[in-house]
N, C-alpha and C positions, 0 to 999 in steps of 0.2 A: 639208795642215799640214805644216809643216817638222819634221824631227827634233830631238828634245830630247838634249842631251849633257850628262853631268855630267863636269866635270873633276876630276882628282884631285892636282892641284898645290897644293891648301890644305892646310897643317900648323901647327900652334902652333909647332914648332920655325922656321918661317919667319917668324913674326913678329918685327919688329924690336925691339930692346932699346928704343928710343924709344916704341914702342906698347905693350910689355908691361904697364906700370901700369894704363892704361886697359883692357885686356882683363881683367887681374886685377880690377879694380873693378867692371866690368860682371858678371863671372862670380859675384863676391862678393854683388852685390845680387841676381842673378837665383836664387841658391842660397837664399834666403829663402823663395821660392816652389816650390822643388823638389818639393813634393807635387803640384801643379798642372802643372809643366812635363814634357813627354813628350821634348822634345830642344831642343837650342840649336845653331844653325848659324852659324858665321862664315865669312864668304866676302868677296871682293872684294881689293884691292890690299893692305891690312894682312894678310890671311891667306894671301896668295901670296908676302910679302915684297916685293913692288913698290911699296909706298907711297912717296908724295912729299909731304914736309912743304914748307907747311902747308896742301896742298889735300885731301889724303887724309882720309877719315873711316872709321869704324868700321861695317861693314855685317853685322848680325845679322839673324837670323830666329828666333823662339822659337815652337815648338810646343806648345800646350797638350794636357792629356789628354782636356779636355772644354771644351764652350762655356762661355765665363764666365756667372755668374750674374747679374752687374752689368755696367753700363756701364764700360768701360775708359776711362780718360784717358791721353792721351800726356804 
């Protein structure tokens, strides 16, 4: 198995002004479920300040505190 590396180049302060509104909107929507969320991870080009418009997207992972009791819809 290959080693797994954790990169520390991600920071909210690196998010471009152009992407701040969408990051804030996503955060706001997710906070509605804060009692069910363990953690939220932002990664990828937006989180590292290397996003290229219009091809970059927002990469996030949401870790729940428990297995969902119902089917989740995308």
